[in-house]
C-alpha positions in Angstrom: 0.0 0.0 0.0 1.2 3.5 -0.9 2.5 5.5 2.1 1.2 9.0 1.9 3.5 10.2 4.7 7.1 11.3 4.2 9.6 8.5 4.8 13.3 9.0 5.1 15.8 6.9 3.2 17.7 4.9 5.8 21.1 6.1 4.4 20.0 9.6 3.9 20.2 12.6 6.1 17.5 14.5 4.1 14.6 15.9 5.9 11.0 16.4 4.6 10.8 19.5 2.4 8.2 22.2 2.9 6.4 21.4 -0.4 6.1 17.7 0.6 4.7 18.7 4.0 2.2 21.0 2.3 1.2 18.2 0.0 0.5 16.0 3.1 -1.6 18.8 4.6 -3.5 19.2 1.4 -4.1 15.5 1.2 -5.4 15.5 4.7 -7.6 18.5 4.0 -9.1 16.8 0.9 -9.8 13.7 3.1 -11.4 15.9 5.8 -13.7 17.7 3.4 -14.6 14.4 1.6 -15.5 12.8 5.0 -17.5 15.8 6.1 -19.6 15.9 3.0 -20.1 12.1 3.1 -21.3 12.4 6.7 -23.6 15.3 5.7 -25.0 13.3 2.8 -25.6 10.3 5.1 -27.3 12.6 7.6 -30.3 13.1 5.2 -31.5 9.5 5.0 -30.6 8.9 8.7 -32.8 11.8 9.7 -35.6 10.4 7.6 -35.2 7.1 9.5 -35.4 8.9 12.8 -38.5 10.9 11.8 -40.3 7.8 10.3 -39.6 5.4 13.2 -38.6 7.2 16.4 -39.2 10.9 16.9 -41.3 13.9 15.8 -39.5 16.8 14.0 -39.6 19.0 17.2 -38.2 16.2 19.4 -35.5 15.5 16.8 -34.6 19.2 17.0 -34.5 19.3 20.8 -32.4 16.2 21.1 -30.0 17.4 18.4 -29.7 20.9 20.0 -29.2 19.6 23.5 -26.8 16.9 22.5 -24.6 19.2 20.4 -24.7 21.9 23.1 -23.4 19.5 25.8 -20.6 18.2 23.5 -19.5 21.7 22.4 -19.5 23.0 25.9 -17.5 20.0 27.1 -14.9 20.6 24.3 -14.8 24.3 25.1 -14.0 23.5 28.8 -10.6 22.0 27.6 -9.8 24.9 25.4 -8.6 28.5 26.0 -11.6 30.7 26.8 -12.4 33.1 24.0 -13.9 36.5 25.1 -16.9 37.3 22.9 -18.0 40.9 22.6 -21.6 41.4 23.7 -22.7 42.7 20.3 -21.1 39.6 18.6 -22.8 37.3 21.1 -26.2 38.7 20.1 -25.3 38.2 16.5 -24.2 34.6 17.1 -27.3 33.8 19.0 -29.6 35.5 16.5 -27.8 33.4 13.9 -28.5 30.3 16.0 -32.2 31.1 16.0 -32.2 31.6 12.3 -29.7 29.1 11.0 -30.5 26.2 13.4 -33.8 26.6 15.2 -35.8 27.9 12.2 -33.8 26.4 9.3 -33.2 23.0 10.7 -36.7 22.7 12.0 -37.9 23.4 8.5 -35.5 20.7 7.4 -37.0 18.2 9.7 -40.5 19.1 8.6 -39.5 18.9 5.0 -38.0 15.4 5.4 -41.2 14.4 7.2 -43.1 15.1 4.0 -40.8 14.6 1.1 -38.0 12.2 0.0 -34.3 12.5 0.9 -33.5 12.8 -2.8 -35.7 15.8 -3.4 -34.6 17.4 -0.2 -30.9 16.9 -0.8 -31.2 18.4 -4.3 -33.0 21.5 -3.0 -30.2 21.8 -0.3 -27.6 21.9 -3.1 -29.1 25.3 -4.1 -27.7 26.9 -0.9 -25.0 28.9 -2.8 -27.7 30.3 -5.0 -29.8 31.2 -2.0 -26.9 32.9 -0.3 -26.2 34.9 -3.4 -29.9 36.0 -3.6 -30.0 37.0 0.1 -26.7 38.9 -0.3 -28.2 40.8 -3.2 -31.3 41.5 -1.1 -29.7 42.5 2.2 -26.3 43.9 1.3 -26.8 45.0 -2.3 -24.4 42.5 -3.9 -24.6 42.7 -7.7 -25.9 39.7 -9.6 -24.0 39.4 -12.9 -25.4 37.8 -16.1 -23.6 34.5 -15.4 -25.0 34.4 -11.8 -28.5 35.1 -13.2 -28.1 32.1 -15.5 -27.2 30.0 -12.5 -30.3 31.2 -10.6 -32.5 30.3 -13.6 -31.0 26.8 -13.8 -31.6 26.3 -10.1 -35.2 27.5 -10.4 -35.8 25.2 -13.4 -34.5 22.3 -11.3 -36.7 23.2 -8.3 -39.8 23.6 -10.6 -39.2 20.2 -12.2 -39.1 18.6 -8.7 -42.3 20.4 -7.6 -44.2 19.3 -10.8 -43.0 15.7 -10.7 -43.4 15.5 -7.0 -47.1 16.0 -7.4 -47.5 13.2 -9.9 -44.8 10.6 -9.1 -43.2 11.6 -5.8 -42.7 9.0 -3.0 -43.2 11.4 -0.1 -46.5 11.9 1.8 -46.7 15.4 0.5 -43.8 16.2 -1.8 -45.0 19.7 -2.7 -45.2 20.8 0.9 -41.9 19.1 1.7 -40.1 20.8 -1.2 -41.5 24.2 -0.3 -40.4 23.7 3.3 -36.9 22.7 2.0 -36.7 25.9 0.0 -37.6 27.9 3.0 -35.0 26.0 5.0 -32.3 26.9 2.4 -33.4 30.5 2.4 -33.3 30.9 6.2 -29.9 29.2 6.2 -28.7 31.8 3.7 -29.9 34.6 5.9 -27.9 33.0 8.8 -24.8 33.0 6.6 -25.3 36.7 5.8 -26.0 37.7 9.4 -22.9 35.9 10.8 -20.5 36.5 8.0 -18.4 39.1 10.0 -18.4 37.3 13.4 -17.6 33.9 11.8 -14.0 35.0 11.0 -13.4 36.4 14.5 -14.0 33.4 16.7 -13.3 29.6 16.6 -16.0 27.2 15.5 -16.3 25.8 19.0 -16.9 29.2 20.5 -19.6 30.0 17.9 -21.3 26.6 18.0 -21.5 26.3 21.8 -23.6 29.5 21.8 -25.6 28.5 18.7 -26.6 25.2 20.2 -27.1 26.7 23.7 -29.8 29.1 22.4 -31.2 26.4 20.2 -31.6 24.0 23.1 -33.2 26.7 25.3 -35.8 27.3 22.6 -36.5 23.8 21.4 -36.3 21.6 24.5 -39.4 23.3 26.2 -41.3 23.0 23.0 -40.6 19.3 22.7 -41.0 18.4 26.4 -44.8 17.9 26.4 -44.5 15.3 23.6 -41.4 13.5 25.0 -43.4 10.6 26.6 -45.1 9.8 23.3 -41.8 9.4 21.4 -40.7 5.8 20.7 -37.1 6.6 21.2 -37.6 8.1 24.7 -40.1 5.5 26.0 -38.8 2.5 27.9 -41.3 0.2 26.3 -40.4 1.1 22.7 -36.7 2.2 23.0 -34.4 0.7 20.4 -30.6 0.9 20.1 -30.8 1.4 16.4 -32.7 4.6 16.9 -30.2 5.7 19.6 -27.4 5.0 17.2 -29.1 7.0 14.4 -29.5 10.0 16.8 -25.9 9.6 18.0 -24.7 9.7 14.4 -26.7 13.0 13.8 -25.4 14.6 16.9 -21.7 13.5 16.9 -21.2 13.0 13.2 -23.4 15.3 11.2 -23.4 18.1 13.8 -20.1 18.0 15.8 -17.6 16.3 13.6 -18.6 18.1 10.5 -18.1 21.5 12.1 -14.5 20.5 12.9 -13.6 18.9 9.6 -14.7 21.9 7.4 -12.6 24.6 9.2 -9.6 22.2 9.2 -10.0 21.6 5.4 -10.3 25.4 4.7 -6.9 26.0 6.2 -5.3 24.3 3.2 -8.0 24.4 0.5 -9.7 27.3 -1.3 -13.3 28.1 -0.7 -14.0 27.1 -4.3 -12.5 23.6 -3.8 -14.5 23.2 -0.6 -17.7 24.2 -2.4 -17.1 21.7 -5.2 -17.1 18.9 -2.6 -20.6 19.9 -1.4 -21.9 18.4 -4.6 -21.1 15.0 -3.1 -23.9 15.4 -0.5 -26.9 14.9 -2.8 -25.2 12.0 -4.5 -24.5 10.2 -1.2 -28.0 11.0 0.2 -29.8 9.9 -3.0 -27.8 6.7 -3.4 -28.4 5.6 0.2 -32.0 6.6 0.2 -32.7 4.6 -3.0 -30.7 1.6 -1.7 -32.6 1.4 1.6 -36.0 1.9 -0.1 -36.8 5.5 1.0 -37.1 6.6 -2.6 -37.1 5.3 -6.1 -35.1 6.4 -9.2 -37.3 8.2 -11.7 -36.2 10.2 -14.8 -36.8 13.6 -13.3 -34.3 13.2 -10.4 -31.1 12.9 -12.6 -32.3 15.8 -14.7 -33.1 17.9 -11.7 -29.8 17.0 -10.2 -28.0 18.1 -13.4 -29.8 21.5 -13.3 -29.2 22.3 -9.6 -25.6 21.0 -9.6 -24.8 23.1 -12.7 -26.6 26.1 -11.0 -24.4 25.7 -7.9 -21.3 25.3 -10.0 -21.9 28.5 -11.9 -22.7 30.5 -8.8 -19.7 29.3 -6.8 -16.9 28.1 -9.1 -17.3 30.1 -12.3 -18.0 33.5 -10.6 -15.2 32.9 -8.1 -12.8 32.2 -11.0 -14.0 35.4 -12.8 -13.4 37.4 -9.6 -9.9 35.9 -9.2 -9.0 36.8 -12.8 -10.2 40.4 -12.4 -8.2 40.7 -9.2 -5.1 39.4 -10.9 -5.6 41.8 -13.8 -5.8 44.7 -11.4 -2.7 43.6 -9.7 -0.8 43.6 -13.0 
């Protein structure tokens, strides 16, 4: 097996060169972002399993918020304390309400009504939604190529809505798709709200407050229905449900938030964004394999439209901006 780490020749006094070390870091970064997006992709059908068999959307949100809050505060206890300005703390918590409580509750409701395939394809339009929210709230200009990306994304979403009404496998695909779109839009608002504070503090500092406010809001809302949830009843408890919830909390919530910042230390934002296209592929493949959805002609076509839309908005426009910056520098 190929050894990706630097090995020294036994008769040589050479030491690893800086480029070789950088190559190793980039390789690790690619592995981290690949693992993160695989976990996020798996999180969609796993969430669907939880909602179908074990918990309601609100109980799912409360358990995820409380579990993640406990983990992040425990991690923070072993790290150097970061002082957060009061104004920034308000922004982080407002972001938590928008980006997690509202957006992820909409996600849970969406998956309760539609299939993991449709949901994951809508989620791929996140870069498009961020661009639209940036244009709306901070006046960012939408160029012709970006507008083309938006149109392709809309075409893909419309195709899913139309086909979901006739051949969808969810209980109410139209409602689920609309909830998924709202989830993506509120997540985009979160990205805009927190864009400045996100670069000032570590992910652990931000996430411990995000999930703290999320738990404070969601746990009281879910408490009255807790006794009726199969996962939290002694008579109906199952270890498979507990394992699914543990995967969502520890994998799709905690581990993912560590892997992405680690990867972004060595990879460009464009490269990281390309890997996000893996999520709908993983989610769709697993959902079809375990019988949560079936493959119909509209899903590959919709996938092509939304992935091309996300590619145009993220990669093509970023490359154009880089070219213009380089030209100005010359």
